[in-house]
N, CA, C and O atoms as a Tripos MOL2 file, in Angstrom:
@<TRIPOS>MOLECULE
protein
  312   311    78     0     0
PROTEIN
NO_CHARGES

@<TRIPOS>ATOM
      1 N         115.2260   62.9380   83.2170 N.3       1 MET1
      2 CA        115.3890   62.6370   82.4590 C.3       1 MET1
      3 C         115.4330   63.5430   81.1100 C.2       1 MET1
      4 O         116.2590   63.8390   80.2470 O.2       1 MET1
      5 N         113.8720   63.8550   81.4650 N.am      2 GLY2
      6 CA        113.3040   64.7240   80.4060 C.3       2 GLY2
      7 C         113.0240   63.9940   78.7890 C.2       2 GLY2
      8 O         112.8890   64.4890   77.6690 O.2       2 GLY2
      9 N         113.0190   62.9620   79.1720 N.am      3 LEU3
     10 CA        112.6030   61.8660   77.6730 C.3       3 LEU3
     11 C         110.6750   62.2010   77.6660 C.2       3 LEU3
     12 O         109.8070   62.2400   78.5370 O.2       3 LEU3
     13 N         110.7090   62.3640   76.3620 N.am      4 PRO4
     14 CA        109.1460   62.7420   75.9360 C.3       4 PRO4
     15 C         108.3000   61.8650   75.2750 C.2       4 PRO4
     16 O         108.2340   61.5190   74.0960 O.2       4 PRO4
     17 N         107.5420   61.5180   76.4590 N.am      5 PHE5
     18 CA        106.6020   59.9980   76.5510 C.3       5 PHE5
     19 C         105.2500   60.7130   76.3550 C.2       5 PHE5
     20 O         105.0380   61.8220   76.8460 O.2       5 PHE5
     21 N         104.1970   59.9320   75.5000 N.am      6 ILE6
     22 CA        103.3150   59.9570   75.8050 C.3       6 ILE6
     23 C         102.2340   59.0790   76.0730 C.2       6 ILE6
     24 O         102.5040   57.9890   75.5700 O.2       6 ILE6
     25 N         100.8690   59.0600   76.7730 N.am      7 GLY7
     26 CA        100.5190   58.2420   77.2390 C.3       7 GLY7
     27 C          98.8480   58.0750   76.8040 C.2       7 GLY7
     28 O          98.3650   59.2070   76.7690 O.2       7 GLY7
     29 N          97.8750   57.0860   76.4830 N.am      8 VAL8
     30 CA         96.5630   57.2790   76.1240 C.3       8 VAL8
     31 C          95.8240   56.8170   77.2610 C.2       8 VAL8
     32 O          96.3420   55.9100   77.9120 O.2       8 VAL8
     33 N          94.5490   57.3320   77.6790 N.am      9 GLY9
     34 CA         93.8020   56.8170   78.3730 C.3       9 GLY9
     35 C          92.3070   57.4220   78.5450 C.2       9 GLY9
     36 O          91.6400   57.9150   77.6360 O.2       9 GLY9
     37 N          92.0550   57.3320   79.4290 N.am     10 PHE10
     38 CA         90.2390   57.5950   79.2310 C.3      10 PHE10
     39 C          90.2020   58.7860   80.4050 C.2      10 PHE10
     40 O          90.8730   58.7660   81.4360 O.2      10 PHE10
     41 N          89.2520   59.8340   79.9990 N.am     11 LEU11
     42 CA         89.7510   60.9420   81.2210 C.3      11 LEU11
     43 C          87.9290   61.4910   81.3950 C.2      11 LEU11
     44 O          87.2000   62.0480   80.5740 O.2      11 LEU11
     45 N          87.6580   61.0330   82.8450 N.am     12 TYR12
     46 CA         86.5900   60.9830   82.8140 C.3      12 TYR12
     47 C          85.7140   61.9750   83.8570 C.2      12 TYR12
     48 O          85.8100   61.7480   85.0630 O.2      12 TYR12
     49 N          84.9160   63.0040   83.4140 N.am     13 SER13
     50 CA         84.5150   64.1400   84.1440 C.3      13 SER13
     51 C          83.8030   63.7750   85.6200 C.2      13 SER13
     52 O          83.8640   64.6160   86.5170 O.2      13 SER13
     53 N          83.1840   62.6040   85.8230 N.am     14 GLY14
     54 CA         83.1940   61.8630   87.0620 C.3      14 GLY14
     55 C          83.3430   60.7420   87.2330 C.2      14 GLY14
     56 O          83.4670   60.1790   86.1460 O.2      14 GLY14
     57 N          83.4220   59.8500   88.3290 N.am     15 GLY15
     58 CA         83.9930   58.4920   88.5490 C.3      15 GLY15
     59 C          84.7780   58.2720   89.2250 C.2      15 GLY15
     60 O          84.8030   57.2350   89.8880 O.2      15 GLY15
     61 N          85.7260   59.2360   89.2740 N.am     16 TYR16
     62 CA         87.1860   59.3670   90.1890 C.3      16 TYR16
     63 C          86.6230   59.3290   91.7610 C.2      16 TYR16
     64 O          85.8040   60.1470   92.1780 O.2      16 TYR16
     65 N          87.0370   58.5430   92.3510 N.am     17 PHE17
     66 CA         87.1620   59.0120   93.9390 C.3      17 PHE17
     67 C          88.6140   58.9960   94.7370 C.2      17 PHE17
     68 O          89.7890   58.7310   94.4830 O.2      17 PHE17
     69 N          87.7920   59.4510   95.8870 N.am     18 THR18
     70 CA         88.7970   59.3320   96.9440 C.3      18 THR18
     71 C          88.5230   58.6240   97.9600 C.2      18 THR18
     72 O          87.4350   58.8850   98.4730 O.2      18 THR18
     73 N          89.3710   57.4860   98.6310 N.am     19 GLN19
     74 CA         88.8070   56.9450   99.7460 C.3      19 GLN19
     75 C          89.2720   56.8470  100.9930 C.2      19 GLN19
     76 O          90.4370   57.0130  101.3550 O.2      19 GLN19
     77 N          88.0650   56.4910  101.8420 N.am     20 ARG20
     78 CA         88.9060   56.7050  103.3980 C.3      20 ARG20
     79 C          87.9720   55.3730  104.1350 C.2      20 ARG20
     80 O          86.8000   55.0360  103.9690 O.2      20 ARG20
     81 N          89.0060   54.8460  104.9560 N.am     21 ILE21
     82 CA         88.9910   53.6260  105.5650 C.3      21 ILE21
     83 C          88.4830   54.3200  106.7790 C.2      21 ILE21
     84 O          89.0270   55.2970  107.2940 O.2      21 ILE21
     85 N          87.2440   53.6580  107.2540 N.am     22 THR22
     86 CA         86.6530   53.9060  108.4690 C.3      22 THR22
     87 C          87.2370   53.2400  109.7540 C.2      22 THR22
     88 O          87.9450   52.2660  109.4950 O.2      22 THR22
     89 N          87.1070   53.5360  111.0740 N.am     23 GLY23
     90 CA         87.7290   52.7820  112.3230 C.3      23 GLY23
     91 C          87.7050   51.7430  112.3080 C.2      23 GLY23
     92 O          88.6520   51.0170  112.6080 O.2      23 GLY23
     93 N          86.0350   51.2000  111.7690 N.am     24 ASP24
     94 CA         85.7820   49.4420  111.5590 C.3      24 ASP24
     95 C          85.6940   48.9040  110.4430 C.2      24 ASP24
     96 O          84.8870   47.9840  110.3080 O.2      24 ASP24
     97 N          86.6730   49.4240  109.1050 N.am     25 GLY25
     98 CA         87.1210   48.7440  108.5110 C.3      25 GLY25
     99 C          86.6570   49.1660  107.2630 C.2      25 GLY25
    100 O          87.4000   48.9700  106.3010 O.2      25 GLY25
    101 N          85.0490   49.9710  107.0010 N.am     26 ARG26
    102 CA         84.9950   50.3560  106.0280 C.3      26 ARG26
    103 C          85.4880   51.3370  104.7030 C.2      26 ARG26
    104 O          86.1230   52.3520  104.9900 O.2      26 ARG26
    105 N          85.2120   51.0570  103.3060 N.am     27 GLN27
    106 CA         85.5500   52.2530  102.6360 C.3      27 GLN27
    107 C          84.6100   52.8470  102.5840 C.2      27 GLN27
    108 O          83.5750   52.1880  102.4850 O.2      27 GLN27
    109 N          84.4960   54.3880  102.6240 N.am     28 ASP28
    110 CA         84.0150   55.4640  102.5710 C.3      28 ASP28
    111 C          84.5990   56.2220  101.0520 C.2      28 ASP28
    112 O          85.7190   56.7170  101.1780 O.2      28 ASP28
    113 N          84.0070   56.3500   99.7470 N.am     29 ALA29
    114 CA         84.1700   56.8400   98.7970 C.3      29 ALA29
    115 C          83.7110   57.9360   98.5980 C.2      29 ALA29
    116 O          82.4920   58.0350   98.7360 O.2      29 ALA29
    117 N          84.4260   59.0640   98.2340 N.am     30 PHE30
    118 CA         83.7730   60.6530   97.9450 C.3      30 PHE30
    119 C          84.2790   60.5850   96.8370 C.2      30 PHE30
    120 O          85.3290   60.0150   96.5410 O.2      30 PHE30
    121 N          83.3670   61.3220   95.9690 N.am     31 TYR31
    122 CA         83.3540   61.3580   94.1880 C.3      31 TYR31
    123 C          82.9470   62.6910   94.3840 C.2      31 TYR31
    124 O          82.2550   63.1990   95.2670 O.2      31 TYR31
    125 N          83.8140   63.4190   92.8480 N.am     32 SER32
    126 CA         83.8680   64.7140   93.0960 C.3      32 SER32
    127 C          84.1370   64.8650   91.4400 C.2      32 SER32
    128 O          84.9310   64.0800   90.9220 O.2      32 SER32
    129 N          83.5810   65.7080   90.7560 N.am     33 LYS33
    130 CA         83.2470   65.8830   89.2130 C.3      33 LYS33
    131 C          84.6070   66.9000   88.8980 C.2      33 LYS33
    132 O          84.6870   68.0650   89.2880 O.2      33 LYS33
    133 N          85.3330   66.3920   88.3420 N.am     34 ILE34
    134 CA         86.4920   67.1810   87.8820 C.3      34 ILE34
    135 C          86.2890   68.2080   86.9440 C.2      34 ILE34
    136 O          85.8420   68.0700   85.8050 O.2      34 ILE34
    137 N          86.7380   69.5170   87.6400 N.am     35 LYS35
    138 CA         86.9140   70.5600   86.7200 C.3      35 LYS35
    139 C          87.6900   70.9630   85.6990 C.2      35 LYS35
    140 O          88.5980   71.7370   86.0030 O.2      35 LYS35
    141 N          87.5480   70.5510   84.2080 N.am     36 PHE36
    142 CA         88.5790   70.9220   83.7860 C.3      36 PHE36
    143 C          89.3090   71.8140   83.1830 C.2      36 PHE36
    144 O          90.1700   71.6500   82.3190 O.2      36 PHE36
    145 N          88.6250   73.5200   84.0710 N.am     37 ASP37
    146 CA         89.4770   74.7100   83.9230 C.3      37 ASP37
    147 C          90.3500   74.2230   85.1240 C.2      37 ASP37
    148 O          91.0910   75.1780   85.3580 O.2      37 ASP37
    149 N          90.5720   73.4400   85.8070 N.am     38 GLU38
    150 CA         91.5010   73.7420   87.2370 C.3      38 GLU38
    151 C          92.6130   72.6910   87.1690 C.2      38 GLU38
    152 O          93.5810   72.5790   87.9220 O.2      38 GLU38
    153 N          92.2530   71.9000   86.0470 N.am     39 VAL39
    154 CA         93.5960   70.5080   85.7790 C.3      39 VAL39
    155 C          94.1650   70.8830   84.3860 C.2      39 VAL39
    156 O          93.4940   71.4550   83.5270 O.2      39 VAL39
    157 N          95.2630   70.5680   84.2600 N.am     40 PRO40
    158 CA         96.4450   70.7010   82.9050 C.3      40 PRO40
    159 C          95.5290   69.8290   81.9070 C.2      40 PRO40
    160 O          95.5690   68.6210   81.6730 O.2      40 PRO40
    161 N          94.7460   70.7710   81.4310 N.am     41 THR41
    162 CA         93.9690   69.9330   80.1270 C.3      41 THR41
    163 C          93.3340   71.1160   78.8050 C.2      41 THR41
    164 O          92.2980   71.7800   78.8480 O.2      41 THR41
    165 N          94.2730   71.0630   77.8120 N.am     42 THR42
    166 CA         93.7210   71.5940   76.9250 C.3      42 THR42
    167 C          92.7970   70.7790   75.5950 C.2      42 THR42
    168 O          93.1930   69.6130   75.6040 O.2      42 THR42
    169 N          92.3050   70.8620   75.0770 N.am     43 ALA43
    170 CA         91.6550   70.8280   73.7380 C.3      43 ALA43
    171 C          92.4680   70.0240   72.9780 C.2      43 ALA43
    172 O          93.1120   71.0500   72.7610 O.2      43 ALA43
    173 N          93.1360   69.0760   72.2850 N.am     44 ALA44
    174 CA         93.8390   68.8140   71.4340 C.3      44 ALA44
    175 C          93.5360   69.5220   69.7610 C.2      44 ALA44
    176 O          92.5150   69.1430   69.1870 O.2      44 ALA44
    177 N          94.2570   70.3120   69.2080 N.am     45 ARG45
    178 CA         93.7150   71.0570   68.0660 C.3      45 ARG45
    179 C          94.7040   70.5440   66.7850 C.2      45 ARG45
    180 O          95.9060   70.3270   66.9380 O.2      45 ARG45
    181 N          94.1620   70.4260   65.8070 N.am     46 ASN46
    182 CA         94.8080   69.9880   64.4980 C.3      46 ASN46
    183 C          95.8480   71.0920   64.1030 C.2      46 ASN46
    184 O          96.2650   71.9390   64.8940 O.2      46 ASN46
    185 N          96.1960   70.9920   62.8700 N.am     47 SER47
    186 CA         96.5050   72.1030   61.8930 C.3      47 SER47
    187 C          95.8710   73.2370   61.3350 C.2      47 SER47
    188 O          96.3500   74.1210   60.6250 O.2      47 SER47
    189 N          94.9120   73.1070   61.6920 N.am     48 ASN48
    190 CA         93.9240   74.0860   61.0070 C.3      48 ASN48
    191 C          93.6680   74.6430   62.9190 C.2      48 ASN48
    192 O          92.8020   75.5180   62.8890 O.2      48 ASN48
    193 N          93.9870   74.4760   63.9420 N.am     49 GLY49
    194 CA         93.1710   75.0550   64.6790 C.3      49 GLY49
    195 C          92.1420   74.2550   65.2830 C.2      49 GLY49
    196 O          91.9570   74.3220   66.4990 O.2      49 GLY49
    197 N          91.3950   73.4370   64.4840 N.am     50 GLU50
    198 CA         90.0680   72.8520   65.5200 C.3      50 GLU50
    199 C          90.1310   71.6230   66.4490 C.2      50 GLU50
    200 O          90.6990   70.5680   66.1670 O.2      50 GLU50
    201 N          89.6010   71.8430   67.3730 N.am     51 GLU51
    202 CA         89.7300   70.5600   68.2320 C.3      51 GLU51
    203 C          89.6040   69.4320   67.4820 C.2      51 GLU51
    204 O          88.8980   69.4730   66.4740 O.2      51 GLU51
    205 N          90.3520   68.0980   67.8990 N.am     52 VAL52
    206 CA         90.0660   67.5250   67.1790 C.3      52 VAL52
    207 C          89.2350   66.1760   67.7590 C.2      52 VAL52
    208 O          89.5940   65.8180   68.8810 O.2      52 VAL52
    209 N          88.5570   65.6760   67.3540 N.am     53 ILE53
    210 CA         87.4610   64.6070   67.6180 C.3      53 ILE53
    211 C          87.2740   63.8050   66.7930 C.2      53 ILE53
    212 O          86.7230   64.1220   65.7390 O.2      53 ILE53
    213 N          87.7850   62.2320   67.1080 N.am     54 VAL54
    214 CA         87.4060   60.9940   66.4720 C.3      54 VAL54
    215 C          86.2360   60.0220   66.3260 C.2      54 VAL54
    216 O          85.6420   59.7140   67.3590 O.2      54 VAL54
    217 N          85.9070   59.5950   65.3630 N.am     55 LYS55
    218 CA         84.7850   58.7900   65.4070 C.3      55 LYS55
    219 C          85.6340   57.0940   65.2730 C.2      55 LYS55
    220 O          86.7030   56.7770   64.7510 O.2      55 LYS55
    221 N          84.5460   56.2530   66.0290 N.am     56 VAL56
    222 CA         84.6910   54.7850   66.1440 C.3      56 VAL56
    223 C          83.3200   54.3900   66.0400 C.2      56 VAL56
    224 O          82.4740   54.8050   66.8320 O.2      56 VAL56
    225 N          82.9910   53.3990   64.8520 N.am     57 ASP57
    226 CA         82.5340   52.6930   64.5480 C.3      57 ASP57
    227 C          82.4950   51.2610   65.7800 C.2      57 ASP57
    228 O          83.3650   50.4330   66.0490 O.2      57 ASP57
    229 N          80.9530   51.4680   66.3730 N.am     58 LEU58
    230 CA         81.1470   49.8380   67.6010 C.3      58 LEU58
    231 C          79.7470   49.5770   67.7510 C.2      58 LEU58
    232 O          78.7200   50.2270   67.9450 O.2      58 LEU58
    233 N          80.0800   48.4080   67.5940 N.am     59 SER59
    234 CA         78.5710   47.3720   67.4340 C.3      59 SER59
    235 C          77.3420   48.3430   66.3650 C.2      59 SER59
    236 O          76.3580   48.9130   66.8380 O.2      59 SER59
    237 N          77.6190   48.3350   65.2510 N.am     60 GLY60
    238 CA         76.5900   49.4580   64.8310 C.3      60 GLY60
    239 C          76.1260   50.4540   65.1060 C.2      60 GLY60
    240 O          74.9260   50.6970   64.9800 O.2      60 GLY60
    241 N          77.3030   51.5490   65.7090 N.am     61 ARG61
    242 CA         76.4610   52.7680   66.2490 C.3      61 ARG61
    243 C          77.7270   53.5410   66.2720 C.2      61 ARG61
    244 O          78.8480   53.0510   66.4070 O.2      61 ARG61
    245 N          77.4340   54.8280   66.1250 N.am     62 ALA62
    246 CA         78.8020   56.0570   65.9360 C.3      62 ALA62
    247 C          79.3070   56.1330   67.6920 C.2      62 ALA62
    248 O          78.4790   55.8810   68.5680 O.2      62 ALA62
    249 N          80.2490   56.3790   67.9150 N.am     63 VAL63
    250 CA         80.6830   56.9460   69.1220 C.3      63 VAL63
    251 C          81.9410   57.8320   68.6170 C.2      63 VAL63
    252 O          82.6490   57.5130   67.6620 O.2      63 VAL63
    253 N          82.1210   59.0950   69.4740 N.am     64 TYR64
    254 CA         82.5250   60.1510   69.1920 C.3      64 TYR64
    255 C          83.4800   60.3620   70.9250 C.2      64 TYR64
    256 O          83.1310   60.2730   72.1020 O.2      64 TYR64
    257 N          84.6340   60.6340   70.2930 N.am     65 ALA65
    258 CA         85.6780   60.6680   71.4260 C.3      65 ALA65
    259 C          86.5590   62.2240   71.3070 C.2      65 ALA65
    260 O          87.4750   62.1760   70.4860 O.2      65 ALA65
    261 N          86.3890   63.5410   72.0050 N.am     66 LYS66
    262 CA         86.8650   64.6530   72.3240 C.3      66 LYS66
    263 C          88.5300   64.1610   72.5110 C.2      66 LYS66
    264 O          88.7010   63.0820   73.0780 O.2      66 LYS66
    265 N          89.8000   64.9620   72.0280 N.am     67 ILE67
    266 CA         90.7710   64.2420   72.1370 C.3      67 ILE67
    267 C          91.3270   65.3890   72.9100 C.2      67 ILE67
    268 O          91.1430   66.5160   72.4500 O.2      67 ILE67
    269 N          92.2170   65.1940   74.4270 N.am     68 TRP68
    270 CA         92.1910   66.6950   75.5430 C.3      68 TRP68
    271 C          94.1310   66.2940   75.2290 C.2      68 TRP68
    272 O          94.5940   65.3920   74.5300 O.2      68 TRP68
    273 N          94.7560   67.1790   75.9130 N.am     69 LYS69
    274 CA         95.9580   67.3010   75.8820 C.3      69 LYS69
    275 C          96.0150   67.2060   77.5750 C.2      69 LYS69
    276 O          95.1810   67.8810   78.1790 O.2      69 LYS69
    277 N          96.5230   66.7730   77.9910 N.am     70 VAL70
    278 CA         96.9120   66.7600   79.7300 C.3      70 VAL70
    279 C          98.3410   66.8510   80.0950 C.2      70 VAL70
    280 O          98.9340   65.7750   80.0080 O.2      70 VAL70
    281 N          99.0090   67.8140   80.4620 N.am     71 GLN71
    282 CA        100.1900   68.2670   80.5250 C.3      71 GLN71
    283 C         100.5780   68.1310   82.1350 C.2      71 GLN71
    284 O         100.2000   68.7950   83.1010 O.2      71 GLN71
    285 N         101.6540   66.7960   82.0140 N.am     72 VAL72
    286 CA        102.2330   67.0110   83.2650 C.3      72 VAL72
    287 C         103.5420   66.6650   83.2620 C.2      72 VAL72
    288 O         104.0160   65.9770   82.3580 O.2      72 VAL72
    289 N         104.1310   67.0380   84.1120 N.am     73 GLY73
    290 CA        105.5930   67.0920   84.4290 C.3      73 GLY73
    291 C         106.5400   68.3060   83.7350 C.2      73 GLY73
    292 O         106.4280   69.4620   84.1420 O.2      73 GLY73
    293 N         107.3360   68.0060   82.8210 N.am     74 ARG74
    294 CA        108.2370   69.3860   82.6120 C.3      74 ARG74
    295 C         108.2300   69.4040   81.1780 C.2      74 ARG74
    296 O         108.5360   70.4470   80.6000 O.2      74 ARG74
    297 N         107.9490   68.4780   80.6000 N.am     75 ILE75
    298 CA        108.3200   68.4490   78.7020 C.3      75 ILE75
    299 C         106.9350   68.8520   78.1000 C.2      75 ILE75
    300 O         105.8210   68.3860   78.3400 O.2      75 ILE75
    301 N         107.3570   69.9490   77.1660 N.am     76 ARG76
    302 CA        106.4060   70.3740   77.0280 C.3      76 ARG76
    303 C         105.6800   70.0020   75.0530 C.2      76 ARG76
    304 O         106.3410   70.5040   74.1450 O.2      76 ARG76
    305 N         104.8790   69.4740   74.8110 N.am     77 SER77
    306 CA        104.5380   68.9120   73.1540 C.3      77 SER77
    307 C         104.6910   69.9000   72.4560 C.2      77 SER77
    308 O         104.6750   70.9900   73.0280 O.2      77 SER77
    309 N         104.8740   69.8520   71.0990 N.am     78 SER78
    310 CA        104.9190   70.7500   69.9850 C.3      78 SER78
    311 C         102.9300   70.7590   69.3480 C.2      78 SER78
    312 O         102.5940   71.4430   68.3820 O.2      78 SER78
@<TRIPOS>BOND
     1     1     2 1
     2     2     3 1
     3     3     4 2
     4     3     5 am
     5     5     6 1
     6     6     7 1
     7     7     8 2
     8     7     9 am
     9     9    10 1
    10    10    11 1
    11    11    12 2
    12    11    13 am
    13    13    14 1
    14    14    15 1
    15    15    16 2
    16    15    17 am
    17    17    18 1
    18    18    19 1
    19    19    20 2
    20    19    21 am
    21    21    22 1
    22    22    23 1
    23    23    24 2
    24    23    25 am
    25    25    26 1
    26    26    27 1
    27    27    28 2
    28    27    29 am
    29    29    30 1
    30    30    31 1
    31    31    32 2
    32    31    33 am
    33    33    34 1
    34    34    35 1
    35    35    36 2
    36    35    37 am
    37    37    38 1
    38    38    39 1
    39    39    40 2
    40    39    41 am
    41    41    42 1
    42    42    43 1
    43    43    44 2
    44    43    45 am
    45    45    46 1
    46    46    47 1
    47    47    48 2
    48    47    49 am
    49    49    50 1
    50    50    51 1
    51    51    52 2
    52    51    53 am
    53    53    54 1
    54    54    55 1
    55    55    56 2
    56    55    57 am
    57    57    58 1
    58    58    59 1
    59    59    60 2
    60    59    61 am
    61    61    62 1
    62    62    63 1
    63    63    64 2
    64    63    65 am
    65    65    66 1
    66    66    67 1
    67    67    68 2
    68    67    69 am
    69    69    70 1
    70    70    71 1
    71    71    72 2
    72    71    73 am
    73    73    74 1
    74    74    75 1
    75    75    76 2
    76    75    77 am
    77    77    78 1
    78    78    79 1
    79    79    80 2
    80    79    81 am
    81    81    82 1
    82    82    83 1
    83    83    84 2
    84    83    85 am
    85    85    86 1
    86    86    87 1
    87    87    88 2
    88    87    89 am
    89    89    90 1
    90    90    91 1
    91    91    92 2
    92    91    93 am
    93    93    94 1
    94    94    95 1
    95    95    96 2
    96    95    97 am
    97    97    98 1
    98    98    99 1
    99    99   100 2
   100    99   101 am
   101   101   102 1
   102   102   103 1
   103   103   104 2
   104   103   105 am
   105   105   106 1
   106   106   107 1
   107   107   108 2
   108   107   109 am
   109   109   110 1
   110   110   111 1
   111   111   112 2
   112   111   113 am
   113   113   114 1
   114   114   115 1
   115   115   116 2
   116   115   117 am
   117   117   118 1
   118   118   119 1
   119   119   120 2
   120   119   121 am
   121   121   122 1
   122   122   123 1
   123   123   124 2
   124   123   125 am
   125   125   126 1
   126   126   127 1
   127   127   128 2
   128   127   129 am
   129   129   130 1
   130   130   131 1
   131   131   132 2
   132   131   133 am
   133   133   134 1
   134   134   135 1
   135   135   136 2
   136   135   137 am
   137   137   138 1
   138   138   139 1
   139   139   140 2
   140   139   141 am
   141   141   142 1
   142   142   143 1
   143   143   144 2
   144   143   145 am
   145   145   146 1
   146   146   147 1
   147   147   148 2
   148   147   149 am
   149   149   150 1
   150   150   151 1
   151   151   152 2
   152   151   153 am
   153   153   154 1
   154   154   155 1
   155   155   156 2
   156   155   157 am
   157   157   158 1
   158   158   159 1
   159   159   160 2
   160   159   161 am
   161   161   162 1
   162   162   163 1
   163   163   164 2
   164   163   165 am
   165   165   166 1
   166   166   167 1
   167   167   168 2
   168   167   169 am
   169   169   170 1
   170   170   171 1
   171   171   172 2
   172   171   173 am
   173   173   174 1
   174   174   175 1
   175   175   176 2
   176   175   177 am
   177   177   178 1
   178   178   179 1
   179   179   180 2
   180   179   181 am
   181   181   182 1
   182   182   183 1
   183   183   184 2
   184   183   185 am
   185   185   186 1
   186   186   187 1
   187   187   188 2
   188   187   189 am
   189   189   190 1
   190   190   191 1
   191   191   192 2
   192   191   193 am
   193   193   194 1
   194   194   195 1
   195   195   196 2
   196   195   197 am
   197   197   198 1
   198   198   199 1
   199   199   200 2
   200   199   201 am
   201   201   202 1
   202   202   203 1
   203   203   204 2
   204   203   205 am
   205   205   206 1
   206   206   207 1
   207   207   208 2
   208   207   209 am
   209   209   210 1
   210   210   211 1
   211   211   212 2
   212   211   213 am
   213   213   214 1
   214   214   215 1
   215   215   216 2
   216   215   217 am
   217   217   218 1
   218   218   219 1
   219   219   220 2
   220   219   221 am
   221   221   222 1
   222   222   223 1
   223   223   224 2
   224   223   225 am
   225   225   226 1
   226   226   227 1
   227   227   228 2
   228   227   229 am
   229   229   230 1
   230   230   231 1
   231   231   232 2
   232   231   233 am
   233   233   234 1
   234   234   235 1
   235   235   236 2
   236   235   237 am
   237   237   238 1
   238   238   239 1
   239   239   240 2
   240   239   241 am
   241   241   242 1
   242   242   243 1
   243   243   244 2
   244   243   245 am
   245   245   246 1
   246   246   247 1
   247   247   248 2
   248   247   249 am
   249   249   250 1
   250   250   251 1
   251   251   252 2
   252   251   253 am
   253   253   254 1
   254   254   255 1
   255   255   256 2
   256   255   257 am
   257   257   258 1
   258   258   259 1
   259   259   260 2
   260   259   261 am
   261   261   262 1
   262   262   263 1
   263   263   264 2
   264   263   265 am
   265   265   266 1
   266   266   267 1
   267   267   268 2
   268   267   269 am
   269   269   270 1
   270   270   271 1
   271   271   272 2
   272   271   273 am
   273   273   274 1
   274   274   275 1
   275   275   276 2
   276   275   277 am
   277   277   278 1
   278   278   279 1
   279   279   280 2
   280   279   281 am
   281   281   282 1
   282   282   283 1
   283   283   284 2
   284   283   285 am
   285   285   286 1
   286   286   287 1
   287   287   288 2
   288   287   289 am
   289   289   290 1
   290   290   291 1
   291   291   292 2
   292   291   293 am
   293   293   294 1
   294   294   295 1
   295   295   296 2
   296   295   297 am
   297   297   298 1
   298   298   299 1
   299   299   300 2
   300   299   301 am
   301   301   302 1
   302   302   303 1
   303   303   304 2
   304   303   305 am
   305   305   306 1
   306   306   307 1
   307   307   308 2
   308   307   309 am
   309   309   310 1
   310   310   311 1
   311   311   312 2
@<TRIPOS>SUBSTRUCTURE
     1 MET1         2 RESIDUE 1 A MET
     2 GLY2         6 RESIDUE 1 A GLY
     3 LEU3        10 RESIDUE 1 A LEU
     4 PRO4        14 RESIDUE 1 A PRO
     5 PHE5        18 RESIDUE 1 A PHE
     6 ILE6        22 RESIDUE 1 A ILE
     7 GLY7        26 RESIDUE 1 A GLY
     8 VAL8        30 RESIDUE 1 A VAL
     9 GLY9        34 RESIDUE 1 A GLY
    10 PHE10       38 RESIDUE 1 A PHE
    11 LEU11       42 RESIDUE 1 A LEU
    12 TYR12       46 RESIDUE 1 A TYR
    13 SER13       50 RESIDUE 1 A SER
    14 GLY14       54 RESIDUE 1 A GLY
    15 GLY15       58 RESIDUE 1 A GLY
    16 TYR16       62 RESIDUE 1 A TYR
    17 PHE17       66 RESIDUE 1 A PHE
    18 THR18       70 RESIDUE 1 A THR
    19 GLN19       74 RESIDUE 1 A GLN
    20 ARG20       78 RESIDUE 1 A ARG
    21 ILE21       82 RESIDUE 1 A ILE
    22 THR22       86 RESIDUE 1 A THR
    23 GLY23       90 RESIDUE 1 A GLY
    24 ASP24       94 RESIDUE 1 A ASP
    25 GLY25       98 RESIDUE 1 A GLY
    26 ARG26      102 RESIDUE 1 A ARG
    27 GLN27      106 RESIDUE 1 A GLN
    28 ASP28      110 RESIDUE 1 A ASP
    29 ALA29      114 RESIDUE 1 A ALA
    30 PHE30      118 RESIDUE 1 A PHE
    31 TYR31      122 RESIDUE 1 A TYR
    32 SER32      126 RESIDUE 1 A SER
    33 LYS33      130 RESIDUE 1 A LYS
    34 ILE34      134 RESIDUE 1 A ILE
    35 LYS35      138 RESIDUE 1 A LYS
    36 PHE36      142 RESIDUE 1 A PHE
    37 ASP37      146 RESIDUE 1 A ASP
    38 GLU38      150 RESIDUE 1 A GLU
    39 VAL39      154 RESIDUE 1 A VAL
    40 PRO40      158 RESIDUE 1 A PRO
    41 THR41      162 RESIDUE 1 A THR
    42 THR42      166 RESIDUE 1 A THR
    43 ALA43      170 RESIDUE 1 A ALA
    44 ALA44      174 RESIDUE 1 A ALA
    45 ARG45      178 RESIDUE 1 A ARG
    46 ASN46      182 RESIDUE 1 A ASN
    47 SER47      186 RESIDUE 1 A SER
    48 ASN48      190 RESIDUE 1 A ASN
    49 GLY49      194 RESIDUE 1 A GLY
    50 GLU50      198 RESIDUE 1 A GLU
    51 GLU51      202 RESIDUE 1 A GLU
    52 VAL52      206 RESIDUE 1 A VAL
    53 ILE53      210 RESIDUE 1 A ILE
    54 VAL54      214 RESIDUE 1 A VAL
    55 LYS55      218 RESIDUE 1 A LYS
    56 VAL56      222 RESIDUE 1 A VAL
    57 ASP57      226 RESIDUE 1 A ASP
    58 LEU58      230 RESIDUE 1 A LEU
    59 SER59      234 RESIDUE 1 A SER
    60 GLY60      238 RESIDUE 1 A GLY
    61 ARG61      242 RESIDUE 1 A ARG
    62 ALA62      246 RESIDUE 1 A ALA
    63 VAL63      250 RESIDUE 1 A VAL
    64 TYR64      254 RESIDUE 1 A TYR
    65 ALA65      258 RESIDUE 1 A ALA
    66 LYS66      262 RESIDUE 1 A LYS
    67 ILE67      266 RESIDUE 1 A ILE
    68 TRP68      270 RESIDUE 1 A TRP
    69 LYS69      274 RESIDUE 1 A LYS
    70 VAL70      278 RESIDUE 1 A VAL
    71 GLN71      282 RESIDUE 1 A GLN
    72 VAL72      286 RESIDUE 1 A VAL
    73 GLY73      290 RESIDUE 1 A GLY
    74 ARG74      294 RESIDUE 1 A ARG
    75 ILE75      298 RESIDUE 1 A ILE
    76 ARG76      302 RESIDUE 1 A ARG
    77 SER77      306 RESIDUE 1 A SER
    78 SER78      310 RESIDUE 1 A SER
């Protein structure tokens, strides 16, 4: 249908795993670090070409998050 959807989530450089179930029914987890230069991600940029970083005050401290664009599917965002 070619509909332009936007999703919001977390992208962790580590913490994702592939699992395999062994012959005796145990789960083996294989962790691998994401190599951002090998996945369809680019830093989101504002109209001045600067990377977008947001600040959120959380329980009395500042938490910063860098915004990334992940390109999946065929629709290109502007």
